[in-house]
N, C-alpha and C positions, 0 to 999 in steps of 0.2 A: 878448869874454868867452870865457875858455877853457872847455874841456869840463867840468871838475869843478864850476866855478861854475854852469854852465848846468844840469847834472844836479841840483845841490843846490837851485837855484831852482825847477826843475820839481817836485821832491819837495815842497818847501815849499808850492807852489801847490796840488798835489793834496791835501796834508794839510789845508790850509785848506778846500778844497772839501768833503772828506769830513766834517770837523768841523762845517761849517756845517749839515749835514743830520743829524748824529748827536749825541744828548745823552742822558746817563744820569741816572736818578733813583734814589731809595732802593729802590723796588720793582723796577725794571728797570735795573740799572747798565750802564755801558759797559765792554765787554771791549776794552781797548786793547793792541795788539801793537806792540812796538818791536823792530826787528831791527837788529843791528849786524853787522860782519864776523866777530866772534868769539863772540857770544852772542845769545840771544833772551830777551825779557822779556814778561810779560803781567800786567795788573792790572785789577781791577774798580774802576771809579771812579763815585762819586756826584757828578755835576757840579753839582747844586743846592747841596749842602753843601760841595763842594770837598774831599772826602776820598777816600783810597784805602781800599777795603773789604777786598780780598784781593789778594795778589800771588804770583807765582812766576817764577822765572827759571832759566836754565841755570847760574847761579853759586851757586844754593842748595846748601848742604852735602849735603842728602839726595839731590839729583839729580846733583851733580858727580861723586861717586864712581862712580855707575852709568853715566855717559856717557863715551864715548871723546872726543867733541868737543862744544863748546857751539854749534857753527855748522853743524849738519847737520839733515837732516829727522828723524832719530831723536830728537835733542835737542828739536826743536820739538814733536814728538808727545808726548814725556814731559812737557814744560812745560805743554802743553795739558791733559793728563790731571791733572797736579798742580793747576793752577788750577781745573779743573772740580771736582775732589774737594774742594778747600778751599772753593770757593764753595757747594757743596752742604752742607758741614758748617756754614757760616755762615748757611745758610737761603736762598740765592739759587738759583733754578732757571731763570729766564729772563734773558737779557742781550741787549744790542745790540752787534754786532760792529763794531769800529773798526780797520780795517787800516792806518791812519796813512799813507795815500797810496801804499802799496805795492800791487803786483798781488796778486790772490787766486790765488797760485800758489806752488809750492815750500814753503818753510818756513812761510809765513803760512797756507797751506791745511792743512799738516800740523798746526799748532797748533790750528786751528779743528776739524779732524777729531778730534784728541785730546780737546778740551774736549767735543765732542758725544758721544764714546764714554764719557766720564765721567758724562754725564747732563745737561749744560747744553743749553738750547734757545735757538736763535737762527736 
């Protein structure tokens, strides 16, 4: 197995492990973070109903013009603040954080810190 396949398999295994422990409800949704090489995405999900309640990403028009790049810590913090602000407007104050198998480090941590600074609790 070459290196890229092994890395992808490891990420998939860690993601399944995290998702086995974390589930969102209508009162306390799951804040799911997805990180790619060029952008970062966050969404609040109600797993019981299977719907996305709130979302934000570095490709949103309101954020894209203010960001130099969608793949750095500044972009992640801005996305975290945006999803936190939108969640509070929708009436959600507490969430469960789902890092999707990624380390709680760098962009994932910056997004979490941005959401906390906007007022979300987790």
